[in-house]
N, C-alpha and C positions, 0 to 999 in steps of 0.2 A: 488431269494432265493431258494435253493434246499430243498428237503424234509428232508434231513439230518440236515440242518441248522435249519429248522422249528422245528423239533423234539428236537434238542438240546436246542433251546430257550424256548420251551414249558417245558422241563424237569427242567429248572432252575427257572421257575416261582413259586411263593409261592402258596400254596393251596387256599388261599383267592382270589388271582388274577385269578386263573383257574376257581374257582367257579363263580366269578363275570362275567368272560368272557363267560362262558357257559350260565349263566342266561341271559346275554345280547343277546346272539345268539338266545336263545329260544324265548325271547320277540320279537326280530326283525323278526324272522320267522313267529310269529303269526300275525304281521302286514302285511307281504308280502305274506303270503300263498295264493295260488290261486287254483281254481278247475282245474282238468285235462280237457284240451280241448276235446270236443266231448263226455265227459262222461255224462251219464244220472244222474240227481240228485236223491239221495235217498229220501225216503219218508220224513225223518227228514229235509233234505235240502229244499225240496219243501215247507214244512210247514213253515220253518223259513223265506222264501222269502215272504210269505203271511202274516207274523206277522203284527199285528196292533201296530203302534207306536203312541205316543201322537203327537200332532201338534208340529212342530219345535218351538223353543223359538224365539220370535221376536228379531230382532237386537236391541241392546241397552246395555248400561253399567249398572252394578249391584253393590250394596254394598256387602261386605262380608256376612252380615246377609241375604240378599236376595239370594245370591249364595248358601248359606247353605241349602236353602229349596229345591234345585234341586239335592238332594243327592242319588237319585235312589230308595228311600223307597216308594214313591208314584208312582204307575204304570201309573197314568193319567198325570204325569208331565214329561217333558224332563229331561234328566240327563246331568248336566253340570259340567265341571271342568275347572280350570284355570292353565295355565303354563306361567311363565314370565309375569303375570298380564293380559294375554289375555284369555278370556272365550271361550270355545269350547262346542258345543252341541254334546256330545258323545252318545246320545240315541241309535243310530244304533249299538253301541258296548256294549249294555246292558249286553251281556253275560260276558263281562269283568268288567263293571263298575256298573251294577245294584245291587240291594239288594242281599247280600249273595255271590256275585261274587268275584273273586280273587282280583280285583283292586278297589272294592267299597270304600275303604278308601280314594281314590283320589277324589271321587265325592263330589261336593258341596263345594270345597275349592280350593285355589291356592296351588298346591302340587309340586311346582318347586323344593324344596329341596329334597323331597322324590324321584322324578324322577331322579335328578342328582346323588343321592346317591344309586339309585336302592334299595330303602328301603320302607317297609310298616310300619316301626316303628312310633308310634304316635308322638314322639318328632321330627320327620322329616317331618311331614305333615304341612309344612308352605311355605312361599314365601322367607324366609331368605336364601340367597345364598352368602352372603358377604364373607364367608371363603372358598368358593369353590376352589379346585385345578383345574388345566387346564383340567384334564380328566373328572372331574365332570361337568364342563361347557360344554365340548363336548358331554357328555351323555345327559344332559338336552337339548342341542340344537338339538340332534338327535331325541329326543322325540317330541320336538316342530315341527320339520320338518314333522314327521309322522302325528301329529295332523293336521297340515296345509294341508297336502295332502288328509286326510281322512275325516275330520269333519268340519262342517261350524263354522265360527267365529261368536260369538254372540255379543261380545263387550269387554270391559275392566272392571277390578275390580276398582270401583270408589275410595274406601278407602283402596286399597290394599297396602301391604308392601313389594312388590317385590323390592329388592335392588340391583339387578345385573345391570351391564352396558354392558352386552354382549348379 
């Protein structure tokens, strides 16, 4: 595909699709960002590497009620979230998922719907993905792949209502 073809297809996209694509790129870059090789860490980077984190959550399945207690509000507890019924310990990403952080709404619940829809709206903070379009399934699966690569799996949501088959 030539640059001209790419620009032509981009020009015909709706503003909503462009905004969603840019948001997805920014989120993906935040997961894949790495430090420059050979660069010295700044004072802030050195401090964050020495941060104290609570002990990891022991492996085991949790109910939705139990999962909700790991919502990032208590700094002595791990931060957990679930996607597709699988619980991840995202404590090391507390800058994203901790109290007051950008994605704190995901913490303490199965946020499959919100991930697939790239949404922080309260009505999308659920595991219900029954009506997902193919693109939303792909987006959710992309998030799950990132979680699997980056965070330890704790278990599954015992009484979860994830209803996808993908």
